[in-house]
C-alpha positions, 0 to 999 in steps of 0.5 A, spaced: 691 870 660 683 871 660 680 872 653 673 875 651 668 870 647 669 873 640 661 871 639 659 876 645 664 881 642 660 881 635 653 881 637 651 888 637 654 888 630 649 883 627 642 885 624 636 881 624 637 879 617 644 877 619 641 872 624 636 869 619 642 867 614 646 864 620 640 860 622 639 858 615 646 855 615 645 852 621 638 849 619 642 846 612 648 843 616 643 838 619 643 835 612 650 836 610 657 839 611 656 845 608 650 849 606 649 851 599 648 858 597 642 857 593 639 853 598 640 859 603 637 864 598 631 860 598 630 858 605 631 865 607 627 869 602 632 874 601 634 876 594 641 873 592 645 879 592 643 881 599 644 874 601 651 875 598 653 881 601 651 878 608 655 872 607 661 876 605 660 880 612 659 874 616 665 871 613 669 877 614 667 877 621 669 869 622 662 867 623 662 862 617 667 859 613 666 859 605 667 852 601 668 852 594 667 845 590 662 843 585 657 848 589 659 854 593 657 853 600 658 855 607 659 852 614 659 856 621 665 857 625 665 856 633 664 863 633 658 863 629 655 857 633 656 861 639 653 867 636 646 864 635 646 861 642 648 867 646 643 871 642 637 866 644 640 867 651 639 874 651 632 874 648 630 870 653 633 874 658 637 869 661 644 872 659 645 879 659 653 880 658 659 875 657 666 877 661 672 873 660 674 866 661 674 862 667 677 856 665 678 852 658 678 845 658 678 839 652 671 839 652 668 846 654 670 853 656 667 857 662 666 864 662 664 869 667 657 873 665 652 877 668 644 876 668 639 881 667 639 883 674 646 884 674 648 877 678 654 874 677 653 867 673 657 863 669 656 860 662 659 853 660 660 852 652 660 845 650 666 844 645 665 836 645 669 833 639 674 839 639 680 835 640 678 828 638 672 829 633 674 823 629 673 818 635 667 822 639 662 818 635 665 811 638 665 814 645 659 817 646 653 813 646 648 818 645 650 819 638 647 811 636 643 811 630 645 818 627 647 818 620 650 825 620 653 829 625 657 835 626 661 838 631 655 843 632 650 837 633 655 833 638 656 839 642 648 841 642 646 834 644 651 833 650 649 840 653 642 838 652 643 832 656 648 835 661 642 841 662 637 836 663 641 832 668 642 838 672 635 841 672 632 834 674 637 834 680 636 841 682 632 842 689 635 836 692 640 839 696 646 836 692 653 840 691 652 841 684 651 848 680 644 851 679 642 852 672 639 858 669 637 856 662 641 853 656 641 854 648 644 849 643 651 848 646 651 853 652 649 852 659 648 858 664 648 857 671 650 860 678 657 862 679 660 857 683 665 859 688 672 856 689 677 852 685 678 846 681 681 841 687 687 839 682 689 847 683 688 847 691 694 846 695 691 846 702 685 842 705 683 843 712 680 836 712 681 832 706 678 825 709 671 829 710 672 832 703 673 825 700 667 823 705 663 828 702 665 826 695 663 819 696 656 820 699 655 825 693 656 819 689 652 814 693 646 819 693 647 820 685 647 812 684 642 810 689 636 815 689 637 818 682 640 812 678 646 816 675 653 815 675 657 821 674 663 817 670 668 823 670 668 824 677 676 827 678 679 832 681 678 837 675 671 836 676 670 838 683 670 845 685 673 846 692 671 853 696 677 854 701 673 859 705 668 854 708 670 847 705 664 846 701 665 842 694 661 843 688 661 837 683 661 839 675 661 837 668 655 831 667 655 830 660 658 823 660 654 821 666 650 815 665 644 811 668 646 805 673 643 800 668 648 802 663 652 796 661 659 800 663 656 804 669 660 799 674 666 800 670 665 807 670 664 808 677 670 803 679 674 808 674 672 814 678 674 812 685 680 808 683 683 814 680 680 819 686 682 814 692 689 814 688 689 822 688 687 823 695 692 818 697 698 821 693 696 828 695 693 828 701 696 822 704 690 819 706 690 811 707 683 809 705 679 803 704 679 798 698 676 801 692 671 795 692 669 797 699 667 804 696 664 801 690 659 796 694 658 802 699 656 807 693 651 802 690 648 799 696 651 793 697 654 795 704 
C-alpha cells in the first residue's frame, strides 16, 4: 500500500526555531555520532530551557533520537533529515507538495510530488546504507579518506553525485530523467512514464529495446566517459504505450578510467543479456562482442 512521507506530513507543524535546532543537530553530527545538548544551546543562541522544550517536541515527532551516556545528545532520524531537505526544496520553490510512494528500494525511495506550477514530478530520496551500512564504506569509492561518516552524509554524497551526473548529461537527448533540483539526499526530477522493466510482461519489440539500451551505454561510455554500473531491469523504465525507455539510478556510476569500469560494464551486460534471453527469448551476441562495441573497439 502506498504510504505518505512522514517528513512531509509534519512540515507545517514546525517553527523557525524548530528548524534552527534541527540544523544545529545536523551540523554537530558532522563531528560525532550525537550532538551534545550544551553544544546545541551554544550554537543555536537560544536559552537552554527553550532548547529543551524544542528537543522534547522534535523527539515526540520522531524527528530526533535522544541518547544518554556520559553526556546527553541527540541524533536525527531519517524523518528529521527528510524534513530539513524538504523544507529547503520548498523554500527554493522546487517542490510544493509530496504525495504517496511510487517505489521503495534498498537504497532509495521514490515519491510522487508536485512543483509550484502544479506539474507532476517525483522526488528520489537516497537511503544509501539503510540496509547494509557497515559495508557501505568498502563499497563506495567516494568515501575514501573520510574519517567520520554517517548514514546521512553517505546518502547526501551519493545524491549529490547522482544529481551532478544527471545535470551534466541533461540536454543531450539521452533517455534519462530531467532533474529539477536537489538538496541533501533528495533529488527532484520530472515524472518518468512507465514501469520498471522487471515488472513489464509484454514488449512489442524486445530486440529494439535491448538495442536502445546498448546504444545508450555506448554513448555514455564513448561521449561522456561514464559507466552506469547498475544497468539492470530494475533501473530501466519502460513505457508500454510508446516503447520508450528511461534509465534511472546513477549513484554507482563511475568514470571509464576507474580501475573497475570494465568489470562493472561486463557485469551489467552479462546480467542484461541473460535477462533478455530468459524472459524474451532473445539470442544475442556474446557479452564480449557487446562490450567491444560499447567501448569502441568494434
